[in-house]
N, C-alpha and C positions, 0 to 999 in steps of 0.2 A: 342734440343728437351726436353721439360719438362716432367719428370717422375712424374705423378700425384699420384702414390702410395707412393712415397717418400715424396711428398708435404703433402699428407694426414697424413703420419706418424708424421711429424713435427707439424702440426696443432693439431692432436689428443694428442700428447705429451704435448704441451703447454697448451691445454685446460684442460687436466688431472691435470697438475701442479697447475693451478689456482683453480680448484675444490678442490683439496686436501688441499691447503693452506687456501682458503677463506671459504669453506663450512665445511670441516671436521677438520680444524685447526690443520692439521698435520705439524710437524716441517719441515722447508724448506730443511734440509739435507736429511731426509727420502723421502720427496716429490720429490726432484730432482733425487734420485736414482730410485724411482718407475717410474718416467717419462722417464728416460734413458732406462730402461728395456723395457718399453712399445714401445718406438720409435724403439728399436732394433728388437722386435718381429714383429711389423707391417711392418717394412722394410724388413723382411725375413732373418735376421741374425740368424744363428744357436744359440740355447740357451747357449751352453757351450762357444761359442765365445763371447757372450754378457758378461758373467761373467769374462772372461779373459780381455776384454776391460775395464770393471769396475775397475779391479785391476790396469791395465796399466794407465788408465786415472787418477786415484787417486794418484798413485805413481809419475807420471811425473809432476803433478801439485804441490803436497805438498813438493817436494824436495826443492823448493825455498820458497814458500809462508809461510810454517809453521815457518821457522826460522825468516823471516823478520817480520811477524805479531807478533810473540812471543816477539822478541826483542823490537819492537815498543811499544807494550803494557806495558812492564816493564819500559821502558824509560818514557812513558807518566805518569805512576802511580807515579813514584818518583817526577816528576815535579809537579804533582797534590798534593801529600801529603806534600811536602816541603813548599807549599805556593808560589811556583815559578810563577804560573799563576796569582795570585793576585798581586805579585810584578811587573810583566811585565805590567799589566793593569794600576796600580797606576803610574808607571813611564811614560807610553805613555800619560796618561791623564794630568800629571803634565807638560809635555813638550808642549802639544798642547793647554791646557787651555779649559775652558768651552765652548767658542765660537765654537771651532772645535772638541768638544767632540764626536759628532756623527761619524766624520771621524776617530778619535782616536780609538773608539770602534770597528769600522770596521777593522782597522789595527790590533788591539789586537786579535779579533776573527780570522783573517786571519793567524796570527802567531801561536796562541795557538792551533788551530785545526790541525796543522801539526803533532805534537806528541800526542795530547790528543783527545779522542773520542768526537764527537759533543755534546752528551747529558751531559757528564761530564764537558766539558768546559763551557757549558751554565749554569749549576747549580752552578758552582764555581763563574762565573762572573756576574750572574744576580744581586747580591747585589750592584755591582757598578752602574748598570742601575737604581736600586731603589734609591740609594743615590743621583744620579744626578737629577732624577725626583723630589724628595722631595725638593732639593735645588733650582731648577729653576722653577718648576711649569709647565713645558712643559709636553706634553703627553708622557707616558711611551714608546710609539712606536717610538718617535723621537730618543731615544737612543737604544731601544731594537732591532729594525729592522736592523740597521747597524751591531750590534754585531752578530745577527743571520746570516746575510748574510755572514760575514767574516768566521764564524764557518762552515756554510754549504758549502761554496765554497772549502776551502782547505780540508775539510773532504772528499769531493768527487773527487777533482781534483789533489791533491798533495801528493805523497808518502812521508813518510812511513805510512800514514793512510791505513787501510786494503782494502778499496774499490778499489782505483787505483792500489795498489800493486797487488791485485788479478787479476784485468783485464789485467794489464801489463804482469803478469805471464802467463795467459791463451793465450794472443795474441803473446807472445814472444817479447814484446816491450822492448827497452832499458830504464832502470829506470831513468837514468840521463836526457834523452830526455823527458820523461814523466814529470819529475819535472819541466824542463824548459818550456815546452808547457803548463803545468797546471798552472804555475804562470802567464805566458803571457795571457792566456785565463781567468784566475781567477781574475786578478786585475780589468778589466772593468766590469766583472760580479758582483764583490763585490760592486763596485762604483754605478752601476745602480740599482742593487737589494737592496743596503744598504742605504747610505746617501741620494742619489737622490730620491729614492722612499719614504724614511722615511720623508723627508721634505714635501712631498705631502700628504701622508696618515695620518700623525700626526695632520694635520689641520682639518681632517675630522672625526677622531676617537680619542677622548680625554680619556685617561686612567690614573687613579691615581695608585700609589704604593699600593699593597695589604696590608691589616692591619697586616698580620703576619710577616712583615719584621722587622728584628732587627739586625742591623749591629754590629758585634763583632770582626771584623778583627783587629789584632794588627800589624800594618804595621812596627813597629820597629823590629819585629822578622822575617820579611820576607827576603829571600835571595836577593842578589844584582841582579837588572834587567840585568846588563851587563853579568853576568854569565848565566842567563837564555837565553839571546839572543845568546850568544856564543855556548851554549849547543844545542840549536835548529838548529843553522846555521852550526855547524861543520859537522854533517853527510851529510847534503845537499851539502855542499861545496866539501867534499871528493868524493861523488858520481858523482857530476858534473865534477870534475877533471878526474875521471875515464872515463867518457863519452868523454871528450875532447881528452884524449890520444888515445881512440879507433877511433876517427874521422881522416879524412885526415889531418886536421890541426896539430894533434899531431905527425904526422910522421916527421915533420921538427923541432921538439923540440930538442935543442942541449944537450941532456943528454944520458947517456949510457942505454943500454937495461936492465941492472940490476936495475938501478934506476927507469926506467919506470915500470918494473914489480912490484917493491916495492910500487910505488904510486898506481898502478892498484889494488894491493892487499888491500891497505888501503882504496881505493875508492870503493871496492866491498860493496854492501849493508850489507852483513854479518858483515864484519870487521868494517865498519863505525858505525854501530849501536852498536856493542860490545864496541867500544871505547867510544861512547856517554853514554852508560849505566854505564861503569866503572867510568867515570868522574862524572856523576850524582850521583852515589852511594857514592862517596867520598865527592864531593863538596857540594851536597845538603843533603846528609845523615850523614855520619860520622862527618864532620866538623860542622854540625848544631845540633849535639847532639843526633841523632837517634842511637839507639843500633843496632848491627848487626842483632839481632833477629827481631827487628821491620822492618828493611829493607827487610829481608828475607820474612816476612809475607806480606809486601806490594807487593813485586815482585810475590809471589806465588798467591795471590788473583787476581792479574791483568791477570793471564793466564787463568782464568775461562772464561771471556768474549772473550779472544782471541781464545780459543779452539772452541767455537761455530762458529766463523767466518772462522777458518781454515777448519773445517769439511764441512761447506757449500761451501766454495771455492773448496775443493776437489771434492765435488759432481758436481760442475760446470765443473770441468775438466773431469769428467766421461761423462757428457752430451756432451761435445765437442768431446771426443774420439768416442762415439757412432755415432754422426753425421758425423764424418770424415770417419770412417770405413764402414759405410753403403752407403757412397756416397751421403748422404743427403746434405753435405756442398757444393759439386759441383753443385747439383741440385738447391740449394738456389742461388748460383752465376749465374746460367743460367736464373733463374726467374728474378733476378735483371737486368741482361743484356737485357732480353726480354722486360722489362718494362722501361728500361732506368734509373734505380735507382742506384745511386752511392753507394759505400760502406759506405761513411760517413752518408748519409741519412738513409740507412738501419740500421746501428748501432744505430743512434740516435732515430729513430722511434720505433725500437724494444724495446730498453731500456725504452723509454717513455711509450709505450703501457703497458708493464708489470708493470712498476711503478704505473701508474694510476689505473690499475685493482687490484693489490694486496698490494700496499702501501710501501713495503720494498725496499729502494733504493739499499741495498746490494744484495738482491735476483735479482732485475732487472738488476743490473750491471753484475752479474755473469752469469745469463741466457743469456743475450744479448751477452756477451763476448764469451760464448760457441758457440753460433750460428754464430757469426762473425768470430771466429777463424777457424771454420770448412771449410768455403769456402776460407780462406786465404792459405790453404794447397796447396803448389806448385805454388802460385802466385808470382808476382814480386814486391810486396809491399815493399818499403824501410823502414828503421828503423824510419825515421821521419813520414812517413804515418801511421805506426803502432802506434806511440806515439799520433798522432792526432786522430786516431780511439779510443784510450783509453779515451781521453777527450770528444769525441763525445758521447761515451757510458755514461760517467760520467754526461755529460750535460743532456742527455735524462732521466737518472735515478734520476735527481734532480727535475724534473718538477712536478708541481701541487700536492704538499703535501696536502692531505685532510683527511677526517674522518677515512680512513683505515690505516693511518700512525701514529705511536706512537709519532713522532715528533710534529704532529699537536696538540695532546692533551697536550704534555709537554709545548708548547708555550701558549696554551689556559689557562692552569692551573696557570702557573707562572706569566702571565700578567693579569689574571683576565678578559679574553675576552670571549664573547659569541661565539658560533660556527660561526655565521654570520660575526662577527668582525674578527675572526681568518681567515676565508676564504678571506675576503677583504684585509687582511694585510699579514699574513704569507704565505698563498697559492699563492698570487700574487708575493711575494718576490721570492719564489722558482721557479716560472714560468719565471720571469725576468732573474734570474740566469741561468736557463736552456737555454733559447733562446739566451741570450748574449754569453754564453759560446760556443754554437754551431755556432753562426755567426762568432766568433773569429776563430774557427776551420776551417770553410770554407774559411775565409780570409787568414789564414796562409797556407792553402793547395794550394793557388794560387802561392806561392813562392817556393814550393818544387817539 
């Protein structure tokens, strides 16, 4: 039986969230808190209970997410400041050559955006795109779209970037499984939204390098690409090892319980990222001539952007807590069952709708995660199903970047595109990524 009062509470809460963000331009953190209180009041929750649940939701969410996002932000900042991103790009392009440069840029973006924020990675790597365009005379989109696709996919699909970490935390998904599923879904999404689409659209929109470009990168001073690959891969490998040991396959491993516990500790996201940070601090910082004070300043400044994401994620946890405690989550599950809608479609469509309406992929992911997590309470969803739900949400939140998304204007500005050209190129890229990622989720769900 559908409780229409609870359904109205959810609709009113989401509607208010969009009005606050779109019309009044109120920060997403504050908007989510107001939305949570509104849902609680309409659903008939006692006011003091609402406040207690706000505290409980924030505390239960941030215990994990604050540490992982903070460590990830510091790690990415050192990679960025040391020139590690440029080093990796130069190495991959050298290995593949100009003929396969679009594929190389897609691979570069895919790797770089695991530890580095999308917009930071793009600004750092866009000079490589400019240089290739000037050298070959091809449309800027032939090289730019693959880079953007790689950056966009791992930014949304693969921890320890904040979006998937936040959604995994809210849904209670295993981080190693999310990494594995995110990579499996992300590779075809990158290929289709990147090099494949770029070869098509670059023949229809010819764009030259903007006149303000002036390459001044000294490649002789960049760190070794092998070190960069090792530093990016190490925390991912450790986390995946932890997931393997927690699976039935790990039960038959011929090692003592003490050794297993040690490996599990090293593979916990906290410890894996601490190790990566310390190695980056020394190998990319101290050994490359950075002073301890410079490294401290780099790490400290990186936590500013992380703090915003942490607070928004905490507010998403509050929203989930309110939905769960009011029984709204169960009601959502009943509505889904009534209309024959699977959890994967619900997660994807909810994230996509919020993304299209208000622009921010992060807000779309966190809001959709809160709604999805609420009806998972007491359900029999396996760890793999939860990991697939994370990527379904990430796919939905990647769709149709348009004029209300800051990424749209970033691409338009740096590539010198008109709004119409940006819609025909970047907006289509994000939609291809979204649809391909979700189709991969549905395909993988058939085997679990």
